[in-house]
matplotlib code that plots the C-alpha trace (Angstrom):
import matplotlib.pyplot as plt

x = [-37.7, -40.5, -43.4, -44.7, -48.3, -47.0, -45.4, -48.7, -50.6, -48.1, -47.7, -50.0, -48.5, -44.8, -44.0, -40.4, -38.4, -37.8, -41.3, -43.9, -46.6, -48.9, -51.5, -51.4, -47.6, -48.0, -50.6, -48.2, -45.4, -47.6, -48.7, -45.0, -44.4, -47.3, -46.2, -42.7, -44.2, -46.8, -44.7, -43.8, -47.3, -48.6, -46.1, -46.7, -50.4, -49.9, -47.7, -50.3, -53.1, -50.9, -50.0, -53.6, -54.7, -51.9, -50.6, -47.0, -45.9, -47.8, -46.2, -42.7, -43.4, -44.9, -41.9, -39.5, -41.4, -41.4, -37.7, -37.2, -39.5, -37.7, -34.3, -35.4, -36.9, -33.6, -31.6, -33.7, -33.5, -29.8, -30.4, -28.5]
y = [-13.2, -10.7, -11.6, -9.0, -8.9, -9.8, -13.0, -14.0, -13.5, -15.6, -18.2, -20.8, -20.3, -20.5, -22.7, -22.8, -25.1, -22.3, -20.9, -22.7, -24.6, -25.0, -22.1, -22.1, -21.6, -18.8, -17.1, -17.5, -15.9, -13.0, -12.5, -12.4, -9.7, -7.7, -7.9, -6.7, -3.7, -2.7, -0.1, 1.6, 1.7, 3.0, 5.8, 6.8, 6.9, 9.1, 11.4, 11.7, 12.5, 15.1, 16.7, 16.8, 18.3, 20.8, 19.6, 20.6, 19.0, 15.8, 15.7, 16.1, 13.3, 11.0, 11.6, 10.8, 7.6, 6.8, 7.3, 5.0, 2.3, 2.4, 2.2, -0.8, -2.5, -1.9, -3.2, -6.4, -7.0, -6.1, -3.3, -0.6]
z = [-88.2, -88.9, -91.2, -93.6, -94.8, -98.3, -96.8, -95.3, -98.6, -100.5, -97.7, -99.3, -102.7, -101.9, -99.0, -98.0, -95.7, -93.1, -93.0, -90.9, -92.8, -89.8, -89.6, -85.8, -85.9, -88.4, -86.2, -83.2, -85.1, -86.1, -82.5, -81.4, -84.1, -82.9, -79.3, -80.3, -82.3, -79.8, -77.9, -81.2, -82.5, -79.1, -78.9, -82.5, -81.9, -78.8, -80.8, -83.6, -81.1, -79.3, -82.6, -83.7, -80.3, -80.5, -77.1, -77.2, -74.0, -74.8, -78.2, -76.8, -74.2, -76.9, -79.3, -76.5, -75.8, -79.6, -79.7, -76.8, -78.2, -81.6, -80.0, -77.9, -81.0, -82.9, -80.0, -79.8, -83.5, -83.7, -86.3, -84.5]

ax = plt.figure().add_subplot(projection="3d")
ax.plot(x, y, z, "-o")
ax.set_aspect("equal")
plt.show()
């Protein structure tokens, strides 16, 4: 289950049974989330750079990579 920044901010104020109370476990869950999102963020960054540099072929390649990364993320999360 993904953790949003809002969840982290309210973590110490509203502990729940299903959320971890151990800070080390919280950090590990956040790292897992970042690992899962890394391909999407990387492809989006490459698309932004290619757009700013007016590199049409680079932009097309980056957008294809972004599409693939998002599809993979949705597949893993079952959001398709």
